[in-house]
N, C-alpha and C positions, 0 to 999 in steps of 0.2 A: 279798370280795363279800358283801353282806348282802341281806336280804329280810325281809319281814314274818314274824314268829314265828320268828326266829332265837334260838338259845341264847346269852345275853349273854356268858358267860365264854369260850365258844368263840372269839369274835371279840376281846373286850376283853383277855383274858389274853395272847394273842400280840401284840396291839397294844402293850401295855405294854412288851413286850420289844423288838419290831422297831422301834418308834418311837425307841428309844435307840441304834440302830445309827448310827455316824458317817455323816453325809451322807444319811441316809434321807429319802425323800420318800414319805409314806404317804397313800393315799387310800382312803376307803370308797366303793365303787361298788355299783351295783345295776342291775337291768334298766331301771328308771327312777330318776332322781335324786329325792331327797326323804327325809323321815323314814321310818324303818322301826322297828316296834315289836318288842320281844323276845317270846318265847313266853309270858311271863306278862302281857304288855301294860303292864308297869310302867315299862319303860325304852325310850326312843326314841334312836336313833342316826341321824344324817343322812348319807345317801349324797350326796356332793358331785357325783359324776359318774355319768352312765349308762355302762354297760359299753361302748357303742359309741364313747365318747370316750376310752377307754383300751385300745387294741387290742393293745398289746405290753408289758405289765408285766414287769419282771424276775422278780418273785415274785408268785405267785397264791396266795391262801388262801381256801378255802371252808369256812365254819363249818357246824355242825349245827343241829338244831332242826326241829320238825315242819313248819315253813314251807318247808323245802327239798324236801318230797315232790313238789309240783307241778313243781319244776324238773327232775325226772327225765324229763319228757316235754316240756320247754319248748325248742323248737328254737332260739330266739334265744340262750338262755343256753348251751345245749350247744355250739352252733357257736362262740360267743365263747370258751368254754373250750378247745375243740379248737384254735382259731386262736391263742389266747394261749399255749397249751402248746407250740406249734411253735417259738416264739422265747423262751420263758421260760428263766431260769436254774434256777428251782425252781418246781414246782407242788405245792401242799400242801393239806391238809385237816385239820379237827379233827372228831372224833366222826362223825356221819352225813354230814358233808360229803364223805366218801369215796364215799358212794353216788352223789353228783352227779358226781364225777370218773369213777366207774364207768360211769354212764349216758352220759357223753361219750366213752367208749371209751378213756380214758386209763389205766385199770388193767388192761387186757387183758394176761394173762401176767405180771403184776407181783405182788409181795408187798405186802400192804397191811393196815391195821387200821382199826378203827372202834369205836364203843361196843360193849361185850360182847354186848348184846342183839341187835344187828344184824350182828355180825361175820360169821356164816355167809352172810348175804345177799350178801356181796361175791362169792361164787362165781358168782352169776348174771351177773356182769359179766366173767367170765373171770379174776378175780383169785384169788390164793392168800391166804386169810385167815391172819393171824398174830396170835396173842394176845400183844401187847406194847404198851407205852405209846407208843413211837415206832418207825416202820418206814421205812427208806430203801430205795428201789429205783431206781437211776439218779438222775434229777433229781426223782423223785416222793417226797415225804415225807408220811406220814400219821400222825395221832395218834389214840389211843383216845378214851375219853369225856372230855368237858368239861375237867377240870383238867389233863389230859395235854397240852392245847394249849400250856401254859406250857413244859413239858419240850420239846415239839417246837420251839417258837420259840427256846429257848436253844440247842438242837442246831443249828438253822438259823443262828442268829447266829454260832456257832462256825465253821460251814462258810463263811459269808460274810466274816467279819471276824477269825477266829482265836479260839482258846480263851481268850486273856487278855481280850479284849473281852467275850466271852460271860460269863466269870466276873465281870467288873466289873459287867455288867448284872444278873447274878443277885444280886450283893451289893447293888447299888443299889436293887433292888426288895425286898431282904431275903427272897428266896425260900428259906426254910429250913424246910420243912414238918414239923410234929410233930402229926399228926392225933390227936384225942382218942380215936378208936376205930380198931381194926385191922380195919376192915370195908370197905376201899376197893376191893376186887375180889371177883368171885365165888369166887375160890380161897380167900379169907380169911373171907368172910362166912358165917354159918350158912345152911343150905339154905332154911329158911323165909323168911329175909330176901331171899335171891336170888330165890325164887319170887314174893315180894311185889313186888319191883321189876320183875321181868319182866312181871308182870301189869299193872302200872301203865303201863309203856311201851307206846306204840302201835306196832303193826307198820307197816313202811314200805309205801307204795303199791306195787302191782305194778310190777316193774322193766321197763325197756325198754332193750335193747341198742342202742347207737348204730351 
């Protein structure tokens, strides 16, 4: 599910993995069909279907991005997520997409993760925040910030199609990261850098329990 001002890699990273699952039929959906711009405005992705036309997806994925804050109180979106979750095989999120799952009531009494800046905000939805790149609790799978969506999608691919298929997808996209800096988490980055990023991030809008 996409929306205006979504974080591009949150959606496109998992797309690159999940679109390679054998027999996969993948659709970008939104509240209304049409192009949605990323949070920088530089990239557009087209939602081919409105959510109303895809009531029962087997896998649901909600990305993050500042544009998802209005969704925390959007009854149409939250009701669609609740309904889709009833019949889904997997319900997933990347980054602050977990806030939207939380607002729909899907994370109540579940372990979940999000971008580290917003992680503690999951408590307001009845979730138990977990500092990990990928967290599974039943059929709910959540990923931490942005790049961790690729890890989540590969984990999901293994659950759906087996480890060998997931490994083949990982090799096919040459996902073998060697970051130039060891600063990819607040546990590794110097405190002044953590504070800088924390200040640059916008706090989420007031939460609303579904």
